[in-house]
C-alpha positions in Angstrom: 105.0 94.9 130.4 102.6 96.0 127.7 100.2 93.4 126.1 101.5 91.8 123.0 99.4 91.9 119.8 99.1 88.5 118.3 97.6 87.1 115.1 94.9 84.5 115.5 97.4 81.8 114.8 99.8 83.1 117.4 97.0 83.4 119.9 96.1 79.8 119.3 99.7 78.8 119.9 99.9 80.9 123.0 96.8 79.2 124.4 98.3 75.7 123.7 101.5 76.7 125.3 99.7 78.2 128.4 97.7 75.0 128.9 100.7 72.8 128.6 102.8 75.0 131.0 100.0 75.2 133.5 99.7 71.4 133.6 103.5 70.9 133.7 103.9 73.5 136.4 101.1 72.6 138.7 103.3 70.7 141.1 105.8 73.6 141.2 103.0 76.1 141.9 101.6 73.9 144.7 105.1 73.6 146.2 105.5 77.3 146.1 102.1 77.9 147.8 103.0 75.3 150.5 106.4 76.8 151.0 104.9 80.3 151.5 102.1 79.1 153.7 104.6 77.3 155.9 106.7 80.4 156.6 106.0 83.0 159.2 106.2 86.6 158.0 109.7 87.1 159.3 110.9 84.2 157.1 109.3 85.2 153.8 112.4 87.1 152.7 115.9 85.7 152.4 116.2 82.0 151.9 112.5 81.6 151.1 112.9 84.2 148.3 115.6 82.1 146.7 113.5 78.9 146.9 110.5 80.7 145.3 112.8 82.1 142.5 114.1 78.6 141.9 110.6 77.3 141.4 109.8 80.3 139.1 112.8 79.5 137.0 111.6 75.9 136.7 108.3 77.2 135.5 110.0 79.6 133.0 112.1 76.7 131.7 109.0 74.6 131.2 107.5 77.4 129.2 110.5 77.7 126.9 110.7 73.9 126.5 107.0 73.8 125.7 107.2 76.6 123.1 110.1 74.9 121.4 108.2 71.6 121.4 105.1 73.2 119.9 107.2 74.8 117.2 109.0 71.5 116.3 105.6 69.8 116.0 104.4 72.4 113.5 107.6 73.5 112.0 108.9 77.1 112.2 107.9 79.7 109.7 110.8 82.0 110.2 114.3 82.2 111.5 114.9 80.2 114.7 
């Protein structure tokens, strides 16, 4: 994935979103780390993969919710 060029305003929004997502996702990231630390090598694939993916999807959902929330606070400047 190539880096996205952002305007100063977009970069500021990205930083606000990143901070909010990191805070909201802290527990999911810790849960993921604990899950992985608890598994021997032979159990990292299979069911553990699905559990990690579920946590990643939760983090992604938090990112989308946060972006929508940020835009509602400031109003959108283009088509939704």
